[in-house]
C-alpha positions in Angstrom: 24.8 48.4 192.6 24.2 50.1 189.3 26.2 53.4 189.5 24.6 55.0 186.5 21.2 55.1 188.1 22.3 56.7 191.3 21.4 60.3 192.0 24.4 62.7 191.7 24.4 63.0 195.5 24.3 59.3 196.0 27.1 58.7 193.5 29.2 61.3 195.2 28.5 59.7 198.6 29.5 56.3 197.2 32.7 57.7 195.6 33.8 59.3 198.9 33.5 56.1 200.9 36.4 53.9 201.9 35.5 51.3 199.3 37.3 50.3 196.1 34.5 51.1 193.7 33.4 53.5 192.4 36.7 55.0 191.8 38.6 57.2 189.4 37.7 55.2 186.3 34.0 55.6 186.8 34.4 59.2 187.7 36.3 59.7 184.4 33.4 57.9 182.5 31.0 60.5 184.1 33.3 63.3 183.0 33.3 62.0 179.4 29.5 61.8 179.5 29.3 65.3 181.1 31.6 66.7 178.3 29.4 65.0 175.6 26.3 66.3 177.3 27.6 69.9 177.3 28.3 69.6 173.6 24.9 68.2 173.0 23.3 71.0 174.9 25.0 73.5 172.7 24.0 71.7 169.6 20.4 71.3 170.8 20.1 75.0 171.4 21.3 75.5 167.8 18.6 73.2 166.2 16.0 75.2 164.4 17.6 78.5 165.7 17.1 81.5 163.6 20.4 82.5 162.0 21.7 78.9 161.9 19.5 77.5 159.2 22.5 76.7 156.9 24.1 74.6 159.7 21.2 72.3 160.6 22.3 69.3 158.7 25.8 69.3 160.2 24.4 70.1 163.7 22.0 67.1 163.6 24.9 64.9 162.3 27.1 65.8 165.3 24.2 65.3 167.7 24.0 61.7 166.6 27.8 61.2 166.9 28.1 62.8 170.3 25.1 60.9 171.7 26.9 57.7 170.9 30.0 58.8 172.9 27.8 59.9 175.8 26.2 56.5 175.8 29.6 54.8 175.8 30.6 56.9 178.8 27.5 56.0 180.6 28.2 52.2 180.1 31.7 52.6 181.3 30.6 54.1 184.6 29.7 50.6 185.8 32.1 48.7 183.5 35.0 50.2 185.3 33.8 48.9 188.7 33.3 45.4 187.1 36.7 45.3 185.6 38.4 46.5 188.9 36.5 43.8 190.8 37.6 41.2 188.3 41.2 42.2 188.6 41.1 42.2 192.4 39.5 38.7 192.4 42.2 37.5 190.0 44.9 38.8 192.3 43.4 37.0 195.2 43.2 33.8 193.3 47.0 34.0 192.5 46.2 32.4 189.1 48.6 33.9 186.6 46.3 33.3 183.6 43.4 34.8 185.4 45.5 37.8 186.4 46.7 38.4 182.8 43.1 38.1 181.5 41.7 40.4 184.2 44.5 42.9 183.7 43.6 43.2 180.0 40.0 43.7 180.9 41.0 46.4 183.5 42.9 48.2 180.7 40.0 48.2 178.3 37.9 50.8 180.2 40.7 53.5 180.5 41.8 52.8 176.9 38.2 53.2 175.6 37.8 56.4 177.7 41.0 57.8 176.2 40.1 56.9 172.6 36.5 58.2 172.9 37.8 61.4 174.5 40.0 61.9 171.6 37.1 61.5 169.1 34.9 63.8 171.3 37.5 66.4 171.4 37.6 66.5 167.5 33.8 66.7 167.4 33.8 69.6 170.0 36.3 71.5 168.0 34.3 70.9 164.8 31.0 72.1 166.4 32.4 75.3 167.8 31.8 77.3 164.7 28.4 75.6 164.2 26.8 76.3 167.6 24.7 79.0 168.9 27.3 81.7 170.0 25.6 82.0 173.4 26.6 78.4 174.2 30.3 78.5 173.1 31.5 78.7 176.7 29.8 75.4 177.3 31.7 73.8 174.4 34.9 75.3 175.9 34.1 73.8 179.3 33.4 70.4 177.6 36.8 70.7 175.9 38.5 71.4 179.3 36.8 68.4 180.8 38.3 66.2 178.1 41.8 67.0 179.4 41.1 65.3 182.7 39.8 62.2 180.9 43.0 62.0 178.9 45.3 62.3 181.9 43.3 60.1 184.2 42.7 57.4 181.7 46.4 57.3 180.9 47.2 57.0 184.6 44.7 54.2 185.1 46.0 52.4 182.0 49.6 52.6 183.1 48.6 51.3 186.6 46.6 48.4 185.2 49.1 47.4 182.5 51.7 45.8 184.7 50.3 42.2 184.4 49.2 42.5 180.7 51.1 40.2 178.3 53.9 42.1 176.5 52.3 42.1 173.0 49.1 43.5 174.4 51.0 46.0 176.5 52.7 47.4 173.3 49.3 47.5 171.5 47.7 49.5 174.3 50.6 51.9 174.7 50.7 52.5 171.0 47.1 53.8 171.1 48.0 56.5 173.7 49.0 59.3 171.3 
């Protein structure tokens, strides 16, 4: 099932079931995309807005950058489910090589979410003075959402990292700053 194309209601219904996926990782990917979408809304209400003429070039630049992060978040909604399934399949196989490989794969989604959230947070802080003042609360909400992506991604990474080879483990942990 492709989670990205579900209605919000259908996604929430799937998330609430007693099944392994979707889970917290895909929910965090949605939160990242929601945060980016709020930033984009604020920027889009600023495009060609009277009184913001001198900011148009920067606004359009940030629209492009934030759209890229939104797109990554959308892809990770389903990627999280795939990586979790791969990890569970590897555990069932009891093949140590497969487990290590799948554990690395399962760490990629939360690590990517964490790093993209960090970049998005910088962008949202940068756009605050550029945006239509009537949309600043939306930018603030987007910034608040980023905090859950940070803490949740870190929790997922720390859970999945147990079977990652030591050198990869150190690399992953060094990126959580």
